ZADO-1210 file (C-alpha; in nm, 4 decimals, padded with zeros to 6 digits):
<atoms>
<atom x="-02.1382" y="-01.6038" z="-01.6475" code="MET" pos="1"/>
<atom x="-01.7782" y="-01.7276" z="-01.5150" code="SER" pos="2"/>
<atom x="-01.4915" y="-01.4883" z="-01.4805" code="ALA" pos="3"/>
<atom x="-01.1850" y="-01.5483" z="-01.7699" code="PRO" pos="4"/>
<atom x="-00.9457" y="-01.7785" z="-01.6978" code="SER" pos="5"/>
<atom x="-00.5968" y="-01.5737" z="-01.7253" code="PRO" pos="6"/>
<atom x="-00.3600" y="-01.7144" z="-02.0232" code="ASP" pos="7"/>
<atom x="-00.0751" y="-01.7071" z="-01.7417" code="ARG" pos="8"/>
<atom x="-00.1018" y="-01.5828" z="-01.3791" code="LEU" pos="9"/>
<atom x="00.2017" y="-01.3426" z="-01.4376" code="ASP" pos="10"/>
<atom x="00.3896" y="-01.2868" z="-01.0922" code="GLN" pos="11"/>
<atom x="00.6037" y="-00.9859" z="-00.9552" code="LEU" pos="12"/>
<atom x="00.8830" y="-00.9801" z="-00.6839" code="ARG" pos="13"/>
<atom x="00.9747" y="-00.6949" z="-00.5291" code="ALA" pos="14"/>
<atom x="01.3359" y="-00.5823" z="-00.5308" code="PRO" pos="15"/>
<atom x="01.5061" y="-00.6651" z="-00.1443" code="ALA" pos="16"/>
<atom x="01.5716" y="-00.3021" z="-00.0844" code="HIS" pos="17"/>
<atom x="01.1272" y="-00.2034" z="-00.1347" code="TRP" pos="18"/>
<atom x="00.9884" y="-00.0859" z="00.1920" code="GLN" pos="19"/>
<atom x="00.7335" y="00.0383" z="00.0782" code="ALA" pos="20"/>
<atom x="00.4442" y="00.0778" z="-00.2818" code="VAL" pos="21"/>
<atom x="00.1765" y="00.2473" z="-00.3851" code="GLU" pos="22"/>
<atom x="-00.1886" y="00.2272" z="-00.5492" code="PHE" pos="23"/>
<atom x="-00.4004" y="00.3857" z="-00.7086" code="ILE" pos="24"/>
<atom x="-00.6742" y="00.3773" z="-01.0018" code="SER" pos="25"/>
<atom x="-00.9797" y="00.5020" z="-01.1660" code="ASP" pos="26"/>
<atom x="-00.8370" y="00.8745" z="-01.2249" code="LEU" pos="27"/>
<atom x="-01.0092" y="00.8956" z="-01.5308" code="HIS" pos="28"/>
<atom x="-00.7778" y="01.1936" z="-01.6832" code="LEU" pos="29"/>
<atom x="-00.9110" y="01.3659" z="-01.9220" code="GLN" pos="30"/>
<atom x="-00.9063" y="01.6845" z="-02.0527" code="PRO" pos="31"/>
<atom x="-01.2488" y="01.8491" z="-01.8907" code="GLY" pos="32"/>
<atom x="-01.1478" y="01.7801" z="-01.5947" code="GLU" pos="33"/>
<atom x="-00.8486" y="01.9988" z="-01.4909" code="PRO" pos="34"/>
<atom x="-00.8744" y="01.9791" z="-01.0980" code="LEU" pos="35"/>
<atom x="-00.7651" y="01.6087" z="-01.0692" code="THR" pos="36"/>
<atom x="-00.5103" y="01.6010" z="-01.3174" code="PHE" pos="37"/>
<atom x="-00.3857" y="01.9160" z="-01.0603" code="ASP" pos="38"/>
<atom x="-00.3984" y="01.6900" z="-00.8219" code="VAL" pos="39"/>
<atom x="-00.2490" y="01.4197" z="-01.0042" code="TRP" pos="40"/>
<atom x="00.0365" y="01.6429" z="-01.1204" code="ARG" pos="41"/>
<atom x="00.1358" y="01.7226" z="-00.7742" code="ALA" pos="42"/>
<atom x="00.1403" y="01.3508" z="-00.6589" code="PHE" pos="43"/>
<atom x="00.3706" y="01.3071" z="-00.9344" code="LEU" pos="44"/>
<atom x="00.5968" y="01.6050" z="-00.7951" code="HIS" pos="45"/>
<atom x="00.6583" y="01.5375" z="-00.4462" code="ARG" pos="46"/>
<atom x="00.9940" y="01.4953" z="-00.2986" code="PRO" pos="47"/>
<atom x="01.1707" y="01.2541" z="-00.3755" code="THR" pos="48"/>
<atom x="01.1981" y="01.1107" z="-00.0033" code="SER" pos="49"/>
<atom x="00.7751" y="01.0943" z="00.0302" code="GLU" pos="50"/>
<atom x="00.7488" y="00.8603" z="-00.2643" code="ARG" pos="51"/>
<atom x="00.7594" y="00.4770" z="-00.1957" code="ALA" pos="52"/>
<atom x="00.9485" y="00.2084" z="-00.3974" code="ASP" pos="53"/>
<atom x="00.6501" y="00.2167" z="-00.6868" code="ALA" pos="54"/>
<atom x="00.4017" y="00.2932" z="-00.8034" code="LEU" pos="55"/>
<atom x="00.1094" y="00.1020" z="-00.9280" code="PHE" pos="56"/>
<atom x="-00.1360" y="00.1614" z="-01.1307" code="ILE" pos="57"/>
<atom x="-00.4244" y="-00.0946" z="-01.1469" code="LEU" pos="58"/>
<atom x="-00.6154" y="00.0225" z="-01.4517" code="GLY" pos="59"/>
<atom x="-00.8253" y="00.3767" z="-01.5880" code="ASP" pos="60"/>
<atom x="-00.5114" y="00.6235" z="-01.5663" code="LEU" pos="61"/>
<atom x="-00.7103" y="00.7552" z="-01.8422" code="PHE" pos="62"/>
<atom x="-01.1214" y="00.8688" z="-01.9097" code="GLU" pos="63"/>
<atom x="-01.0483" y="00.6739" z="-02.2787" code="VAL" pos="64"/>
<atom x="-00.7231" y="00.6007" z="-02.4476" code="TRP" pos="65"/>
<atom x="-00.7747" y="00.5646" z="-02.8673" code="VAL" pos="66"/>
<atom x="-00.4513" y="00.4420" z="-02.9776" code="GLY" pos="67"/>
<atom x="-00.0823" y="00.5625" z="-02.8999" code="ASP" pos="68"/>
<atom x="-00.1211" y="00.8315" z="-03.1915" code="ASP" pos="69"/>
<atom x="-00.2730" y="01.1127" z="-02.9623" code="VAL" pos="70"/>
<atom x="00.0487" y="01.1587" z="-02.8918" code="LEU" pos="71"/>
<atom x="00.1821" y="01.2376" z="-03.1986" code="GLU" pos="72"/>
<atom x="-00.0871" y="01.2908" z="-03.4527" code="SER" pos="73"/>
<atom x="-00.1596" y="01.6625" z="-03.5416" code="SER" pos="74"/>
<atom x="-00.5181" y="01.5292" z="-03.5586" code="ALA" pos="75"/>
<atom x="-00.5344" y="01.4548" z="-03.1985" code="SER" pos="76"/>
<atom x="-00.7491" y="01.8387" z="-03.0623" code="THR" pos="77"/>
<atom x="-00.6140" y="01.7353" z="-02.7345" code="ASP" pos="78"/>
<atom x="-00.2277" y="01.6362" z="-02.8511" code="GLN" pos="79"/>
<atom x="-00.1211" y="01.8598" z="-02.6032" code="THR" pos="80"/>
<atom x="-00.2938" y="01.7402" z="-02.2556" code="PHE" pos="81"/>
<atom x="-00.2374" y="01.3401" z="-02.3212" code="TRP" pos="82"/>
<atom x="00.1124" y="01.4491" z="-02.3724" code="ARG" pos="83"/>
<atom x="00.1069" y="01.6455" z="-02.0863" code="ALA" pos="84"/>
<atom x="00.0487" y="01.3336" z="-01.8958" code="CYS" pos="85"/>
<atom x="00.2871" y="01.1279" z="-02.0853" code="ALA" pos="86"/>
<atom x="00.5400" y="01.4203" z="-02.0326" code="GLU" pos="87"/>
<atom x="00.4804" y="01.4325" z="-01.6465" code="ALA" pos="88"/>
<atom x="00.4769" y="01.0673" z="-01.5606" code="LEU" pos="89"/>
<atom x="00.8046" y="01.0211" z="-01.7601" code="LYS" pos="90"/>
<atom x="00.9770" y="01.2438" z="-01.5254" code="HIS" pos="91"/>
<atom x="00.8626" y="01.1069" z="-01.2236" code="PHE" pos="92"/>
<atom x="00.9188" y="00.7580" z="-01.3594" code="SER" pos="93"/>
<atom x="01.3247" y="00.8171" z="-01.3886" code="GLY" pos="94"/>
<atom x="01.2842" y="00.8093" z="-01.0391" code="HIS" pos="95"/>
<atom x="01.0911" y="00.5890" z="-00.9248" code="THR" pos="96"/>
<atom x="00.9303" y="00.2918" z="-01.0545" code="PRO" pos="97"/>
<atom x="00.6177" y="00.3044" z="-01.2029" code="VAL" pos="98"/>
<atom x="00.3587" y="-00.0269" z="-01.3141" code="TYR" pos="99"/>
<atom x="00.0289" y="-00.0032" z="-01.5244" code="PHE" pos="100"/>
<atom x="-00.2276" y="-00.2425" z="-01.5491" code="MET" pos="101"/>
<atom x="-00.5093" y="-00.1604" z="-01.8312" code="ALA" pos="102"/>
<atom x="-00.8319" y="-00.0900" z="-01.6941" code="GLY" pos="103"/>
<atom x="-01.1476" y="-00.1147" z="-01.9168" code="ASN" pos="104"/>
<atom x="-01.1176" y="00.2903" z="-02.0470" code="ARG" pos="105"/>
<atom x="-00.7601" y="00.2337" z="-02.1361" code="ASP" pos="106"/>
<atom x="-00.6748" y="-00.1360" z="-02.2512" code="PHE" pos="107"/>
<atom x="-00.5951" y="00.0384" z="-02.5690" code="LEU" pos="108"/>
<atom x="-00.2137" y="00.1665" z="-02.4178" code="LEU" pos="109"/>
<atom x="00.0434" y="00.0067" z="-02.6099" code="GLY" pos="110"/>
<atom x="00.4009" y="-00.0502" z="-02.6555" code="THR" pos="111"/>
<atom x="00.4735" y="00.3047" z="-02.7354" code="GLU" pos="112"/>
<atom x="00.2121" y="00.4863" z="-02.4682" code="GLY" pos="113"/>
<atom x="00.4097" y="00.2675" z="-02.2536" code="LEU" pos="114"/>
<atom x="00.7549" y="00.3866" z="-02.3481" code="LYS" pos="115"/>
<atom x="00.6416" y="00.7555" z="-02.3438" code="ALA" pos="116"/>
<atom x="00.4955" y="00.7440" z="-02.0276" code="CYS" pos="117"/>
<atom x="00.8090" y="00.5303" z="-01.9037" code="GLY" pos="118"/>
<atom x="00.5754" y="00.2718" z="-01.7434" code="MET" pos="119"/>
<atom x="00.6599" y="-00.0984" z="-01.7396" code="GLN" pos="120"/>
<atom x="00.2745" y="-00.2933" z="-01.8087" code="GLY" pos="121"/>
<atom x="00.1161" y="-00.5412" z="-01.5989" code="LEU" pos="122"/>
<atom x="-00.1162" y="-00.8722" z="-01.6941" code="SER" pos="123"/>
<atom x="-00.4253" y="-00.8825" z="-01.5295" code="ASP" pos="124"/>
<atom x="-00.4081" y="-01.0661" z="-01.3228" code="PRO" pos="125"/>
<atom x="-00.0827" y="-01.0475" z="-01.1237" code="THR" pos="126"/>
<atom x="00.0774" y="-01.1759" z="-00.8031" code="THR" pos="127"/>
<atom x="00.2947" y="-00.9684" z="-00.6590" code="PHE" pos="128"/>
<atom x="00.5499" y="-01.0640" z="-00.3774" code="ASP" pos="129"/>
<atom x="00.6247" y="-00.8315" z="-00.1363" code="PHE" pos="130"/>
<atom x="00.7161" y="-00.8122" z="00.2654" code="LEU" pos="131"/>
<atom x="00.6932" y="-01.1943" z="00.2673" code="GLY" pos="132"/>
<atom x="00.3354" y="-01.2127" z="00.0996" code="GLN" pos="133"/>
<atom x="00.1717" y="-01.2710" z="-00.2397" code="HIS" pos="134"/>
<atom x="-00.0313" y="-01.0410" z="-00.3292" code="TRP" pos="135"/>
<atom x="-00.2945" y="-01.0443" z="-00.6018" code="LEU" pos="136"/>
<atom x="-00.3409" y="-00.6745" z="-00.8388" code="LEU" pos="137"/>
<atom x="-00.6264" y="-00.7009" z="-01.0624" code="SER" pos="138"/>
<atom x="-00.8013" y="-00.3817" z="-01.2148" code="HIS" pos="139"/>
<atom x="-01.1455" y="-00.5581" z="-01.1264" code="GLY" pos="140"/>
<atom x="-01.3729" y="-00.5041" z="-01.4304" code="ASP" pos="141"/>
<atom x="-01.3137" y="-00.8587" z="-01.4941" code="ALA" pos="142"/>
<atom x="-01.4863" y="-00.9988" z="-01.1992" code="LEU" pos="143"/>
<atom x="-01.8067" y="-00.7905" z="-01.2130" code="CYS" pos="144"/>
<atom x="-01.9448" y="-01.1100" z="-01.3485" code="LEU" pos="145"/>
<atom x="-02.3313" y="-00.9509" z="-01.2243" code="ALA" pos="146"/>
<atom x="-02.2569" y="-00.7000" z="-01.5282" code="ASP" pos="147"/>
<atom x="-02.3697" y="-00.9127" z="-01.8654" code="THR" pos="148"/>
<atom x="-02.3553" y="-00.7019" z="-02.0540" code="ASP" pos="149"/>
<atom x="-02.0605" y="-00.5191" z="-01.9914" code="TYR" pos="150"/>
<atom x="-01.8501" y="-00.8928" z="-01.9391" code="MET" pos="151"/>
<atom x="-02.0009" y="-00.9719" z="-02.3111" code="ARG" pos="152"/>
<atom x="-01.8576" y="-00.6219" z="-02.4708" code="PHE" pos="153"/>
<atom x="-01.5314" y="-00.6534" z="-02.2669" code="ARG" pos="154"/>
<atom x="-01.4664" y="-00.9521" z="-02.4273" code="GLN" pos="155"/>
<atom x="-01.5516" y="-00.9122" z="-02.7881" code="GLN" pos="156"/>
<atom x="-01.2581" y="-00.5671" z="-02.7351" code="VAL" pos="157"/>
<atom x="-01.0056" y="-00.7846" z="-02.6095" code="ARG" pos="158"/>
<atom x="-01.0043" y="-00.9636" z="-02.8838" code="GLN" pos="159"/>
<atom x="-00.6442" y="-00.8620" z="-03.0805" code="PRO" pos="160"/>
<atom x="-00.8501" y="-00.8820" z="-03.3685" code="ALA" pos="161"/>
<atom x="-01.0867" y="-00.5957" z="-03.2966" code="TRP" pos="162"/>
<atom x="-00.8231" y="-00.4193" z="-03.1060" code="GLN" pos="163"/>
<atom x="-00.6574" y="-00.4096" z="-03.4902" code="HIS" pos="164"/>
<atom x="-00.9201" y="-00.2874" z="-03.6852" code="ASP" pos="165"/>
<atom x="-01.0288" y="-00.0310" z="-03.4343" code="PHE" pos="166"/>
<atom x="-00.6671" y="00.0804" z="-03.4139" code="LEU" pos="167"/>
<atom x="-00.6694" y="00.1161" z="-03.8259" code="ALA" pos="168"/>
<atom x="-00.9279" y="00.3295" z="-03.8218" code="ARG" pos="169"/>
<atom x="-00.8976" y="00.7428" z="-03.8610" code="PRO" pos="170"/>
<atom x="-00.8335" y="00.8549" z="-03.5494" code="LEU" pos="171"/>
<atom x="-01.1134" y="01.1364" z="-03.5699" code="SER" pos="172"/>
<atom x="-01.3496" y="00.8226" z="-03.5732" code="GLU" pos="173"/>
<atom x="-01.1954" y="00.6467" z="-03.2668" code="ARG" pos="174"/>
<atom x="-01.1966" y="00.9286" z="-03.1613" code="THR" pos="175"/>
<atom x="-01.6085" y="00.9448" z="-03.2165" code="GLY" pos="176"/>
<atom x="-01.6841" y="00.5547" z="-03.1714" code="ILE" pos="177"/>
<atom x="-01.4964" y="00.6605" z="-02.7896" code="ALA" pos="178"/>
<atom x="-01.7061" y="00.9443" z="-02.7134" code="ARG" pos="179"/>
<atom x="-02.0366" y="00.7787" z="-02.8022" code="GLY" pos="180"/>
<atom x="-01.9508" y="00.4554" z="-02.5918" code="LEU" pos="181"/>
<atom x="-01.8632" y="00.7013" z="-02.2754" code="ARG" pos="182"/>
<atom x="-02.2266" y="00.8804" z="-02.2579" code="GLU" pos="183"/>
<atom x="-02.3642" y="00.4944" z="-02.3031" code="GLN" pos="184"/>
<atom x="-02.2003" y="00.4512" z="-01.9541" code="SER" pos="185"/>
<atom x="-02.3027" y="00.7871" z="-01.8381" code="GLU" pos="186"/>
<atom x="-02.6814" y="00.8057" z="-01.9087" code="ALA" pos="187"/>
<atom x="-02.6185" y="00.4187" z="-01.8039" code="ARG" pos="188"/>
<atom x="-02.4879" y="00.5304" z="-01.4658" code="LYS" pos="189"/>
<atom x="-02.7376" y="00.7854" z="-01.4222" code="ARG" pos="190"/>
<atom x="-03.0159" y="00.5564" z="-01.4359" code="SER" pos="191"/>
<atom x="-02.8979" y="00.3060" z="-01.1460" code="THR" pos="192"/>
<atom x="-02.7464" y="00.6077" z="-00.9192" code="ALA" pos="193"/>
<atom x="-03.0547" y="00.5863" z="-00.6922" code="SER" pos="194"/>
<atom x="-02.9975" y="00.2816" z="-00.6663" code="ASP" pos="195"/>
<atom x="-02.7017" y="00.1056" z="-00.5586" code="PRO" pos="196"/>
<atom x="-02.8269" y="-00.2558" z="-00.5580" code="SER" pos="197"/>
<atom x="-02.7872" y="-00.2221" z="-00.9638" code="LEU" pos="198"/>
<atom x="-02.4151" y="-00.1161" z="-00.9005" code="TRP" pos="199"/>
<atom x="-02.1732" y="-00.3493" z="-01.0617" code="ALA" pos="200"/>
<atom x="-01.9854" y="-00.5143" z="-00.8010" code="ASP" pos="201"/>
<atom x="-01.7020" y="-00.7302" z="-00.8141" code="VAL" pos="202"/>
<atom x="-01.8162" y="-01.1507" z="-00.7835" code="ASP" pos="203"/>
<atom x="-01.7548" y="-01.3147" z="-00.4447" code="ALA" pos="204"/>
<atom x="-01.6992" y="-01.6011" z="-00.5526" code="GLU" pos="205"/>
<atom x="-01.4659" y="-01.5431" z="-00.8760" code="ALA" pos="206"/>
<atom x="-01.2622" y="-01.2933" z="-00.6376" code="ALA" pos="207"/>
<atom x="-01.2555" y="-01.6527" z="-00.3823" code="ARG" pos="208"/>
<atom x="-01.1084" y="-01.8142" z="-00.6580" code="ASP" pos="209"/>
<atom x="-00.8613" y="-01.5921" z="-00.7549" code="ALA" pos="210"/>
<atom x="-00.6601" y="-01.5659" z="-00.4563" code="LEU" pos="211"/>
<atom x="-00.7042" y="-01.9526" z="-00.4169" code="ARG" pos="212"/>
<atom x="-00.5589" y="-02.0224" z="-00.7609" code="THR" pos="213"/>
<atom x="-00.2940" y="-01.7089" z="-00.7191" code="ALA" pos="214"/>
<atom x="-00.1777" y="-01.8413" z="-00.3175" code="GLY" pos="215"/>
<atom x="-00.2587" y="-01.5035" z="-00.2141" code="ALA" pos="216"/>
<atom x="-00.4860" y="-01.3507" z="00.0599" code="HIS" pos="217"/>
<atom x="-00.5722" y="-01.0169" z="-00.0499" code="THR" pos="218"/>
<atom x="-00.6684" y="-00.8819" z="-00.3763" code="LEU" pos="219"/>
<atom x="-00.6570" y="-00.5328" z="-00.4128" code="ILE" pos="220"/>
<atom x="-00.8269" y="-00.3937" z="-00.7063" code="HIS" pos="221"/>
<atom x="-01.0569" y="-00.0799" z="-00.8506" code="GLY" pos="222"/>
<atom x="-01.3224" y="-00.0137" z="-01.1232" code="HIS" pos="223"/>
<atom x="-01.5926" y="-00.0194" z="-00.8565" code="THR" pos="224"/>
<atom x="-01.5940" y="00.3041" z="-00.6893" code="HIS" pos="225"/>
<atom x="-01.6402" y="00.1864" z="-00.3617" code="ARG" pos="226"/>
<atom x="-01.3410" y="00.1916" z="-00.1678" code="PRO" pos="227"/>
<atom x="-01.3285" y="-00.0608" z="00.1612" code="GLY" pos="228"/>
<atom x="-01.2409" y="-00.4017" z="00.2861" code="VAL" pos="229"/>
<atom x="-01.3954" y="-00.6879" z="00.1634" code="HIS" pos="230"/>
<atom x="-01.4002" y="-01.0245" z="00.3632" code="ALA" pos="231"/>
<atom x="-01.4146" y="-01.2957" z="00.1436" code="LEU" pos="232"/>
<atom x="-01.4053" y="-01.5357" z="00.4448" code="GLY" pos="233"/>
<atom x="-01.1216" y="-01.7950" z="00.5281" code="ASP" pos="234"/>
<atom x="-00.8993" y="-01.5478" z="00.5573" code="ASP" pos="235"/>
<atom x="-00.9213" y="-01.4207" z="00.2430" code="LEU" pos="236"/>
<atom x="-00.9925" y="-01.0060" z="00.1932" code="GLN" pos="237"/>
<atom x="-01.0254" y="-00.7984" z="-00.1419" code="ARG" pos="238"/>
<atom x="-00.9316" y="-00.4073" z="-00.0916" code="VAL" pos="239"/>
<atom x="-01.0925" y="-00.2232" z="-00.3105" code="VAL" pos="240"/>
<atom x="-00.8956" y="00.1287" z="-00.4676" code="LEU" pos="241"/>
<atom x="-01.1026" y="00.4983" z="-00.4279" code="SER" pos="242"/>
<atom x="-01.1316" y="00.6545" z="-00.7710" code="ASP" pos="243"/>
<atom x="-00.9957" y="01.0037" z="-00.8140" code="TRP" pos="244"/>
<atom x="-01.2588" y="01.3631" z="-00.8906" code="ASP" pos="245"/>
<atom x="-01.1422" y="01.6646" z="-00.7118" code="ALA" pos="246"/>
<atom x="-01.4542" y="01.8408" z="-00.8734" code="ALA" pos="247"/>
<atom x="-01.6729" y="01.6289" z="-00.6836" code="ALA" pos="248"/>
<atom x="-01.8426" y="01.7201" z="-00.2967" code="GLU" pos="249"/>
<atom x="-01.6488" y="01.6137" z="-00.1366" code="PRO" pos="250"/>
<atom x="-01.3509" y="01.5508" z="-00.3873" code="PRO" pos="251"/>
<atom x="-01.2174" y="01.2432" z="-00.3906" code="ARG" pos="252"/>
<atom x="-00.8958" y="01.1280" z="-00.4547" code="ALA" pos="253"/>
<atom x="-00.6709" y="00.8978" z="-00.2276" code="GLU" pos="254"/>
<atom x="-00.3829" y="00.7005" z="-00.2306" code="VAL" pos="255"/>
<atom x="-00.3576" y="00.3246" z="-00.1187" code="LEU" pos="256"/>
<atom x="00.0295" y="00.2322" z="00.0429" code="ARG" pos="257"/>
<atom x="00.1365" y="-00.0506" z="00.1485" code="LEU" pos="258"/>
<atom x="00.4899" y="-00.1141" z="00.3971" code="ASP" pos="259"/>
<atom x="00.5547" y="-00.2531" z="00.7014" code="ALA" pos="260"/>
<atom x="00.3175" y="-00.1402" z="00.8638" code="GLN" pos="261"/>
<atom x="00.0174" y="-00.2939" z="00.6592" code="GLY" pos="262"/>
<atom x="-00.2141" y="-00.1355" z="00.4117" code="LEU" pos="263"/>
<atom x="-00.2888" y="00.2425" z="00.4386" code="ARG" pos="264"/>
<atom x="-00.5456" y="00.5232" z="00.2719" code="ARG" pos="265"/>
<atom x="-00.3856" y="00.8191" z="00.2317" code="ILE" pos="266"/>
<atom x="-00.6036" y="01.1317" z="00.1464" code="PRO" pos="267"/>
<atom x="-00.4043" y="01.3817" z="-00.0860" code="LEU" pos="268"/>
<atom x="-00.3791" y="01.7185" z="-00.0125" code="PRO" pos="269"/>
<atom x="-00.6869" y="01.9210" z="-00.2532" code="LEU" pos="270"/>
<atom x="-00.5448" y="02.2495" z="-00.3422" code="SER" pos="271"/>
</atoms>
């Protein structure tokens, strides 16, 4: 199986005055994980002087997103939580631009949801021009070619017709379907937890092809929850973002910062 070719490769050029940007992904914010939400909210509440010039969220900000109406519908039992997320982002984006790229958990975040959060949407992948270089940004799931079951699922749910039909269902039904899919996903994780060789990962040749198409040397992505730097040959590399889980042992919450010094991982305070 080959990686799906994007209909277009979007390009974002940083304004000349930008000196630093930050990347995060895979926070999987959800009502049942208050510790991670608290760390994230504290991150957003940093003084303006400590922030980068822009924040890039490369997918799976939310554990699940079943439609933008979760922010307004009284049928959503977790409406207060989702609105708190949106309001925190909206306040932050009043001072710092926020760019959002959909992940495999929150690809149904639509125009109204982006507006409520004060975020600007990015296509996956996007080429980012900054500091005199091209950087390729992606969530990463479309490059995990060995995970054939997921790739078939992804192809189905990214179809406009499927999304239209799903979003036309009652919110309670959508929430139930999403809960069932999450339970299946968690069961699959548990079944492979003891054997890292079974974990899905980005296909190296697909990553190289994507970089060459973009004219970039570094791919920055999330999804795999395996932070690190992987050399791909020919001076190409991929840099993997950390997931966030403040309740894990040890806890995880990290930002990737890019400035004139290069790429740096910055652990966040967890208390």
